[in-house]
C-alpha positions, -999 to 999 in steps of 0.1 A, spaced: 246 642 -662 215 626 -679 189 611 -655 194 576 -671 231 576 -662 223 587 -626 199 557 -622 225 534 -637 252 548 -614 230 543 -584 222 507 -593 259 501 -599 268 516 -565 242 494 -548 255 463 -566 291 472 -555 280 478 -519 262 444 -518 293 427 -532 315 443 -506 291 431 -479 292 396 -494 330 396 -492 329 408 -456 304 380 -447 325 354 -465 357 365 -447 340 363 -414 324 329 -422 358 316 -433 372 323 -398 345 301 -384 353 274 -409 389 275 -398 377 270 -362 355 241 -371 383 225 -391 407 227 -362 404 196 -340 422 214 -311 398 243 -310 374 244 -281 340 259 -284 327 271 -251 292 280 -261 279 261 -291 245 279 -291 262 313 -294 284 299 -323 253 286 -341 234 319 -336 263 338 -351 264 315 -381 227 318 -386 230 356 -385 258 355 -411 236 334 -433 207 359 -431 231 388 -439 244 368 -469 209 362 -482 200 398 -479 232 410 -496 226 385 -525 190 399 -528 203 435 -528 229 427 -555 204 409 -576 179 438 -574 207 462 -584 217 441 -614 181 437 -625 177 475 -623 208 479 -645 196 453 -670 161 468 -672 176 501 -683 204 486 -705 193 453 -719 221 430 -731 204 419 -764 
């Protein structure tokens, strides 16, 4: 396999992995949104809840950055225009 295709495949793999991470993060965050939208839900420790949401937000930003870098790497090697 030519080197260029290996580089493209690696970038595509990285983009796909980041996208899967984003889906996992969004699924986990949607569970919290369901809890927040439920008036009968009781939150025992708000600080722990806030820390978990902040952690999810950090993971999401990192996954976006990884996906963006991978797409840029692919476009650098295969321009659209």
